[in-house]
C-alpha positions in Angstrom: 40.4 -69.0 -4.7 41.1 -66.3 -7.5 38.9 -63.9 -7.9 37.3 -63.9 -11.6 36.7 -60.2 -11.5 39.3 -57.3 -11.3 38.7 -53.4 -11.4 37.1 -52.0 -14.9 35.7 -55.2 -15.8 32.1 -55.0 -17.4 29.4 -56.7 -15.6 26.1 -57.2 -15.8 23.5 -58.0 -12.5 22.2 -61.1 -13.1 19.9 -61.2 -9.4 18.3 -58.4 -7.4 16.5 -55.1 -7.5 19.3 -54.0 -10.6 18.6 -57.1 -12.2 19.4 -56.9 -16.2 21.6 -53.6 -15.8 25.2 -53.3 -16.6 28.0 -51.3 -15.0 32.1 -51.4 -14.5 33.5 -52.6 -11.5 34.7 -49.4 -9.5 36.4 -51.4 -6.4 36.4 -54.7 -5.5 36.0 -56.1 -1.3 37.7 -59.7 -1.9 37.7 -60.8 1.9 33.2 -59.4 1.9 33.1 -61.1 -2.0 31.4 -57.8 -2.9 31.7 -55.2 -5.5 31.0 -51.6 -6.0 29.3 -51.5 -9.4 29.0 -47.8 -10.7 25.3 -46.7 -11.4 24.5 -50.2 -9.8 23.0 -50.7 -5.9 22.0 -46.6 -5.3 20.9 -46.1 -2.4 19.6 -43.1 -0.6 21.1 -41.6 2.7 20.2 -38.6 4.7 22.8 -36.9 6.5 22.2 -34.4 8.7 24.2 -31.2 8.7 27.0 -29.8 11.0 30.3 -28.3 10.8 31.1 -27.8 7.3 29.2 -30.7 5.8 25.8 -29.6 4.7 22.6 -31.7 5.2 21.1 -33.3 2.4 20.0 -36.4 1.0 23.0 -38.0 -1.0 22.9 -41.2 -3.2 25.5 -43.6 -2.1 26.8 -46.8 -4.0 26.7 -49.9 -1.7 28.5 -53.5 -2.4 26.6 -55.8 -4.7 27.6 -59.7 -4.4 29.6 -61.0 -6.3 27.4 -63.7 -6.9 24.6 -61.7 -8.7 27.2 -60.2 -11.4 28.3 -62.1 -14.7 30.9 -60.9 -17.1 30.6 -59.4 -20.1 33.6 -60.5 -22.4 35.0 -57.9 -24.3 35.8 -59.2 -27.5 32.1 -61.6 -28.3 29.8 -58.7 -26.4 28.1 -61.4 -24.1 27.5 -62.4 -20.8 30.2 -65.3 -19.8 31.5 -67.2 -17.2 35.2 -66.9 -16.7 38.0 -69.5 -17.3 41.6 -69.8 -15.9 44.6 -71.2 -18.2 48.1 -71.2 -17.2 49.9 -70.4 -20.6 54.1 -70.2 -19.8 54.0 -70.2 -16.4 50.8 -66.9 -16.3 47.6 -67.4 -15.1 45.2 -65.7 -17.4 41.2 -65.6 -17.6 39.3 -66.3 -20.6 36.1 -66.2 -22.0 33.8 -69.6 -22.0 31.5 -68.7 -24.5 34.4 -67.6 -27.5 37.5 -69.0 -25.6 38.9 -65.9 -26.1 41.6 -64.6 -23.6 40.2 -61.6 -21.5 43.6 -60.3 -19.7 
């Protein structure tokens, strides 16, 4: 199955504690079907000091499931589902709202 999201895509969270928030995809984990999105799903981790590392409370992003994300079309600026087209032997993603090509 082809992934509907790529790096730097703008997405909106449609379920969970961050519902309604938007961010850009920083990293995709295809085997786990998860992604790390900037500013979304941030958790605090308490780290014990040792060696050169300082102790403290650090904010770390956690992966969010791809099923909880919806792509924001760069042309019509709406949340949209993603379709695939094959044009001249190349596969492209397209917006199902405005039918424009995404990449």
